[in-house]
C-alpha positions in Angstrom: -148.4 90.4 141.6 -144.8 91.3 141.9 -143.4 89.0 144.5 -139.7 89.1 143.6 -139.3 92.9 143.9 -141.1 92.8 147.3 -138.9 89.9 148.5 -135.8 91.9 147.6 -136.9 95.3 148.9 -138.6 94.0 152.1 -136.3 91.1 153.1 -135.5 92.5 156.5 -139.1 93.1 157.7 -140.1 89.8 156.3 -137.3 87.9 158.1 -138.3 89.6 161.3 -141.9 88.5 160.7 -140.7 84.9 160.0 -138.6 84.9 163.2 -141.5 86.1 165.2 -143.7 83.3 163.9 -141.0 80.7 164.8 -140.8 82.1 168.3 -144.6 82.4 168.8 -146.1 79.4 167.0 -148.9 79.1 169.5 -149.8 82.8 169.5 -149.1 84.3 166.2 -151.1 87.4 167.2 -147.9 88.6 168.9 -146.5 89.2 165.5 -148.9 91.9 164.4 -146.2 94.7 164.5 -143.9 92.6 162.3 -146.8 92.0 159.8 -147.6 95.7 159.8 -144.0 96.7 159.1 -143.7 94.1 156.2 -147.0 95.2 154.7 -146.0 98.9 155.0 -142.8 98.1 153.1 -144.6 96.0 150.5 -147.0 98.8 149.7 -144.1 101.1 148.8 -142.7 98.7 146.2 -143.7 100.0 142.8 -145.6 97.6 140.6 -143.7 96.2 137.6 -144.3 97.7 134.2 -147.1 96.1 132.4 -146.2 94.1 129.3 -148.2 96.5 127.2 -146.0 99.4 128.3 -142.8 97.6 127.2 -142.0 98.3 123.6 -140.9 95.2 121.8 -138.5 95.0 118.8 -139.4 92.6 116.0 -136.9 89.8 115.5 -134.7 90.3 112.4 -135.7 88.1 109.4 -133.3 85.2 108.9 
């Protein structure tokens, strides 16, 4: 999972969701719209490149 890119790209909708939860501790169902916006944003964040796709360079011999 790629949490850091999502945290960076979707900070605003996530903060709105957190604020909603703070204001509606007893009835979190009121935050459905904020959850939807955050998840919609998170789905648009591209996954990180797999380690197999990254070409590595051998270390120089010492």
